[in-house]
C-alpha positions in Angstrom: -32.8 -34.3 -14.7 -31.5 -31.0 -13.2 -31.1 -30.2 -9.5 -30.5 -26.7 -8.1 -28.8 -26.8 -4.7 -27.5 -24.4 -2.1 -23.7 -24.4 -2.3 -23.4 -24.8 1.5 -25.1 -28.2 1.5 -22.3 -30.7 1.9 -21.6 -33.9 0.0 -24.2 -33.6 -2.7 -21.7 -33.8 -5.5 -20.4 -37.1 -4.2 -23.9 -38.5 -3.8 -25.9 -37.6 -6.9 -26.0 -40.2 -9.7 -23.7 -39.4 -12.6 -26.5 -38.8 -15.1 -28.0 -36.0 -12.9 -26.9 -32.4 -13.4 -26.2 -30.6 -10.2 -26.1 -26.8 -10.2 -25.1 -24.8 -7.1 -26.1 -21.3 -6.1 -25.0 -18.9 -3.3 -27.9 -18.5 -0.8 -26.2 -15.4 0.7 -27.2 -13.5 -2.4 -30.6 -13.1 -4.1 -32.7 -16.2 -5.0 -31.6 -17.8 -8.2 -33.7 -18.4 -11.3 -35.6 -21.6 -10.9 -36.5 -22.1 -14.5 -35.3 -25.3 -16.1 -34.8 -27.2 -12.8 -36.7 -30.3 -11.8 -35.8 -30.1 -8.1 -34.5 -27.6 -5.6 -32.5 -28.4 -2.4 -32.2 -25.6 0.1 -31.5 -24.8 3.7 -33.4 -23.1 6.5 -31.9 -19.7 5.5 -34.3 -19.8 2.5 -37.9 -19.1 3.2 -40.4 -20.4 0.7 -43.9 -18.9 0.8 -46.2 -16.9 -1.5 -44.4 -13.6 -0.5 -40.7 -14.8 -0.9 -41.2 -16.9 -4.0 -44.5 -15.8 -5.6 -43.8 -17.7 -8.9 -42.6 -21.2 -9.1 -42.0 -22.8 -12.6 -44.2 -25.7 -13.6 -41.2 -27.8 -14.4 -40.2 -27.7 -10.7 -41.7 -30.8 -9.0 -39.7 -31.3 -5.9 -38.3 -29.0 -3.1 -36.2 -30.6 -0.4 -34.6 -29.0 2.7 -31.4 -30.4 4.1 -32.6 -29.8 7.6 -34.7 -31.3 10.4 -37.0 -28.3 10.7 -39.7 -27.2 8.3 -40.9 -23.9 9.6 -39.2 -22.0 6.8 -41.5 -23.7 4.3 -45.2 -23.0 3.5 -46.1 -26.6 2.8 -49.7 -25.8 1.9 -48.5 -23.4 -0.7 -46.3 -26.1 -2.3 -49.0 -28.7 -2.1 -51.5 -26.3 -3.9 -48.9 -26.0 -6.7 -48.4 -29.7 -6.9 -44.8 -29.6 -5.7 -43.6 -32.4 -3.4 -41.8 -31.3 -0.3 -39.4 -33.4 1.8 -36.8 -32.8 4.4 -34.3 -34.7 6.7 -36.0 -35.2 10.1 -33.6 -36.3 12.8 -30.5 -35.7 10.7 -28.8 -33.5 13.4 -30.4 -34.9 16.5 -27.2 -36.3 18.0 -25.2 -33.2 17.2 -27.7 -30.9 18.9 -28.0 -33.2 21.9 -24.2 -33.0 22.3 -24.4 -29.2 22.1 -26.9 -29.1 24.9 -25.0 -31.6 27.0 -21.7 -29.8 26.5 -23.4 -26.5 27.6 -24.7 -28.2 30.7 -21.3 -29.7 31.6 -19.5 -26.3 31.0 -22.0 -24.5 33.2 -21.7 -27.1 36.0 -17.9 -26.8 35.9 -18.1 -23.1 36.4 -20.6 -23.6 39.2 -18.3 -26.2 40.8 -21.1 -28.7 40.7 -21.7 -32.1 39.1 -24.3 -32.4 36.5 -25.7 -35.4 38.4 -26.6 -32.9 41.2 -29.4 -31.5 38.9 -32.5 -32.9 37.3 -32.8 -31.9 33.6 -36.2 -31.1 32.1 -36.3 -32.0 28.4 -39.1 -30.0 26.6 -39.9 -32.0 23.6 -39.0 -35.7 23.3 -38.7 -36.2 19.5 -35.5 -37.1 17.7 -33.3 -34.6 19.5 -34.9 -34.7 23.0 -34.7 -38.5 22.8 -31.0 -38.4 21.9 -30.3 -36.1 24.8 -32.3 -38.3 27.2 -30.1 -41.3 26.2 -26.9 -39.4 26.8 -28.1 -38.2 30.2 -29.1 -41.7 31.2 -25.7 -43.0 30.1 -23.8 -40.7 32.4 -26.3 -41.0 35.3 -28.0 -37.7 35.1 -31.7 -37.6 36.2 -34.2 -36.1 33.7 -37.9 -35.6 33.0 -39.3 -35.7 29.5 -42.2 -33.4 28.6 -44.1 -34.2 25.4 -47.9 -34.6 25.8 -48.6 -35.0 22.0 -46.1 -37.9 21.9 -47.8 -39.5 24.8 -51.0 -39.5 22.9 -49.4 -41.0 19.8 -47.3 -43.6 21.7 -48.7 -45.6 24.5 -45.3 -46.6 25.7 -44.2 -43.0 26.4 -45.3 -41.1 29.5 -44.9 -37.4 29.6 -44.1 -35.5 32.7 -46.3 -32.5 33.6 -45.6 -28.8 33.8 -45.2 -28.9 37.6 -42.3 -31.3 37.2 -40.6 -29.0 34.7 -41.0 -26.2 37.2 -39.0 -28.2 39.6 -36.1 -28.9 37.2 -33.1 -26.6 37.6 -32.0 -27.1 34.0 -34.4 -26.9 31.0 -33.4 -27.9 27.5 -35.9 -27.1 24.7 -36.2 -29.5 21.7 -39.7 -28.7 20.4 -40.6 -28.1 16.7 -41.8 -24.6 16.0 -45.5 -24.3 15.0 -47.3 -20.9 15.1 -50.9 -22.2 15.2 -53.1 -25.1 15.8 -53.6 -27.4 18.8 -49.9 -28.1 19.1 -48.8 -24.5 18.8 -45.3 -23.9 20.3 -44.9 -20.2 19.5 -43.8 -18.6 22.8 -44.1 -21.8 24.7 -42.3 -19.9 27.3 -44.1 -18.1 29.0 -47.5 -18.9 27.4 -47.4 -22.5 28.6 -44.4 -22.7 30.8 -43.2 -19.7 32.9 -39.8 -19.4 34.5 -39.8 -20.5 38.1 -37.4 -19.7 41.0 -36.1 -23.3 40.7 -34.8 -22.7 37.1 -31.1 -22.0 36.9 -30.1 -22.8 33.3 -32.3 -22.5 30.2 -31.1 -23.9 26.8 -32.7 -23.3 23.5 -31.0 -25.1 20.6 -34.3 -25.9 18.8 -36.0 -22.9 17.1 -36.3 -19.2 17.6 -39.7 -18.2 18.8 -40.2 -21.0 21.3 -39.2 -18.5 24.0 -40.3 -14.9 24.1 -36.9 -13.2 24.2 -38.3 -10.0 25.8 -39.8 -12.1 28.6 -36.5 -13.9 29.0 -34.5 -10.7 29.3 -37.0 -9.2 31.7 -36.8 -12.3 33.9 -33.0 -12.3 33.8 -32.9 -8.7 34.9 -35.6 -9.3 37.6 -33.9 -12.3 39.1 -30.5 -10.6 39.1 -31.9 -7.7 41.1 -33.1 -10.3 43.7 -29.8 -12.1 43.9 -31.2 -15.0 42.0 -29.4 -15.8 38.7 -30.8 -17.5 35.6 -28.2 -18.4 33.0 -29.2 -19.0 29.4 -27.7 -20.8 26.4 -29.1 -19.6 23.1 -28.3 -21.0 19.6 -31.5 -20.0 17.9 -33.0 -16.5 17.8 -36.3 -14.8 17.2 -34.9 -12.3 14.8 -32.3 -14.4 12.9 -30.0 -13.6 11.4 -29.8 -10.4 13.6 -29.9 -11.7 17.2 -30.9 -9.5 20.2 -27.6 -7.9 21.3 -28.7 -7.5 24.9 -29.5 -11.2 25.1 -26.2 -12.2 23.5 -24.4 -10.0 26.1 -26.3 -11.6 29.0 -26.2 -15.2 27.7 -23.9 -17.7 29.3 -23.3 -19.1 25.9 -24.5 -17.5 22.6 -24.0 -19.2 19.2 -25.2 -18.5 15.6 -27.5 -21.5 15.0 -24.7 -24.1 14.7 -25.8 -26.6 17.3 -26.4 -29.2 14.6 -23.2 -28.5 12.7 -21.3 -31.8 12.8 -19.8 -33.8 9.9 -22.2 -36.7 10.5 -25.2 -34.4 10.7 -24.4 -32.7 7.4 -23.9 -36.0 5.7 -27.2 -37.4 7.1 -29.0 -34.2 6.0 -27.9 -34.6 2.4 -28.4 -38.3 2.3 -31.9 -38.3 3.7 -33.3 -35.5 1.5 -31.5 -36.7 -1.6 -32.8 -40.3 -1.0 -36.4 -38.9 -1.0 -35.7 -36.9 -4.1 -34.4 -39.9 -6.0 -37.3 -42.0 -4.9 -39.8 -39.4 -6.0 -38.3 -39.3 -9.5 -37.8 -43.1 -9.5 -34.0 -42.7 -9.9 -31.4 -45.0 -8.5 -27.8 -44.3 -7.4 -25.0 -46.8 -7.4 -22.6 -44.2 -6.1 -20.3 -45.9 -3.5 -20.3 -42.6 -1.5 -23.6 -43.6 0.0 -21.8 -46.3 2.0 -19.0 -44.1 3.2 -18.9 -42.8 6.7 -18.8 -39.1 7.5 -15.3 -39.4 8.9 -13.8 -40.3 5.5 -16.2 -38.7 3.0 -14.7 -35.3 2.5 -11.3 -34.5 3.8 -11.6 -30.9 3.0 -14.2 -30.4 5.7 -12.6 -31.1 9.1 -12.7 -30.1 12.7 -9.2 -30.4 14.0 -8.8 -30.2 17.8 -5.5 -29.1 19.2 -4.7 -32.0 21.5 -2.2 -30.0 23.4 -4.9 -27.5 24.1 -7.2 -30.2 25.4 -4.4 -31.7 27.6 -3.6 -28.3 29.1 -7.2 -28.0 30.0 -7.8 -31.5 31.2 -10.8 -30.8 33.4 -14.5 -30.7 32.8 -14.2 -27.5 30.8 -12.1 -29.2 28.2 -15.1 -30.9 26.8 -16.1 -27.4 25.7 -12.8 -27.1 23.9 -13.1 -30.6 22.4 -16.6 -29.8 21.1 -15.6 -26.4 19.8 -18.4 -24.6 21.6 -16.2 -21.9 23.0 -15.1 -20.9 19.5 -18.6 -20.5 18.2 -19.4 -18.4 21.3 -16.3 -16.2 20.7 -17.2 -15.6 17.1 -20.7 -14.7 17.9 -19.6 -12.1 20.5 -17.0 -10.6 18.3 -19.6 -10.1 15.6 -22.2 -8.5 17.9 -19.6 -6.3 19.6 -17.8 -5.2 16.5 -20.0 -2.1 16.2 -21.0 -0.4 19.4 -23.1 2.3 17.8 -26.2 2.3 15.7 -27.2 -1.2 16.4 -30.8 -0.6 15.3 -29.8 1.0 12.0 -30.7 -0.8 8.8 -27.1 -0.8 7.6 -25.8 -2.2 10.9 -28.4 -4.9 10.9 -27.4 -5.9 7.4 -23.8 -6.2 8.4 -24.7 -8.3 11.5 -27.0 -10.5 9.5 -24.4 -11.1 6.8 -21.8 -11.8 9.5 -24.1 -14.2 11.3 -24.7 -16.2 8.1 -21.0 -16.0 7.2 -20.0 -17.7 10.5 -22.6 -20.5 9.8 -21.3 -21.0 6.3 -17.6 -21.0 7.1 -17.5 -22.7 10.6 -15.5 -25.9 10.7 -17.7 -28.9 11.0 -17.0 -30.9 14.2 -16.6 -34.6 14.8 -19.3 -36.0 17.1 -18.0 -37.6 20.3 -19.0 -41.1 19.3 -16.2 -40.9 16.6 -13.6 -39.7 19.1 -11.4 -41.8 21.4 -12.0 -41.0 25.0 -9.4 -38.3 25.9 -6.9 -39.1 28.6 -7.5 -37.2 31.8 -11.3 -36.8 31.3 -13.7 -37.8 34.1 -14.5 -41.4 33.8 -18.2 -40.6 34.0 -18.0 -39.1 30.5 -16.6 -42.2 28.9 -20.0 -43.5 27.6 -20.3 -40.4 25.4 -17.2 -41.4 23.3 -16.3 -44.1 20.8 -16.4 -47.5 22.4 -13.4 -49.7 21.5 
């Protein structure tokens, strides 16, 4: 049994059974040869469709993605070839919810307002939207959840309507990306939901393409000229890995698709897709690493927070520091502004694209708040977000 895996997928070496051969490849270079492998585990940076991978060997029977999303995979193509596909739904839900909430708290701090002063519209109430809703509820923030398809599937869930979203000052997008069909989410904004004068902060940490970036930029400029400001937090981009420079410049927070980059999320992504792989091939693993928590699994991957830095900034902004959000934003802006000329050139875009992926591949994985002790000096209202003693 031989598995080919992206070298940036964490923990696989500890999790695979000893009788399984694991071979890594570098996804920043060209696609590797797939001959001789029974399974392939990849990330969202690798697109699999008839154009990108026109020939797949007959021996290859399983392709897994260590991710919650699947829009990088042509599932019909794999199904026609008799190749099983699986992924890791919900693996990074808590991490992305923390990213969105940290963005909101940071923005409110700079506005000199409390988050409880605003109603948050959650667009998409799946794993991540649901996780965000629980966090908002825990700290007393009102919210409205929009997800009509979920309301049809689950009688216990009631979706708000678009009029309610139009009244919410903060919108956080957590929809899956689909480009066609009855539940198409491509350009959900503005095709289904337009910006309204009530909107003050828009967050997209779900998928590029949910929001038309040209529309968003035009709206930002239009509202600015009328003394009404719309702030945006963007982690996912239409043209990844080369983001829109103007939108990066005008964003309140801009990051390189790292909202779900926590130690726990990475461990869960590997565990879930590998479990499906082993089940498919009727293999068992007695490896004790499956029982180990993300905190202790791999000491070489850490997110160390300077506690002195946190104490010196013991206000609501310090949750940004504790999370590490400001570092991701700084790295993104340094990359985009490194070259001021020839942004549209092919060579420049190649450099930007490589830099974007490099940040994603080398960024320190952070610890989620539920594993951290509540920091001294933080607002008591935030205590429910942290480890409960």
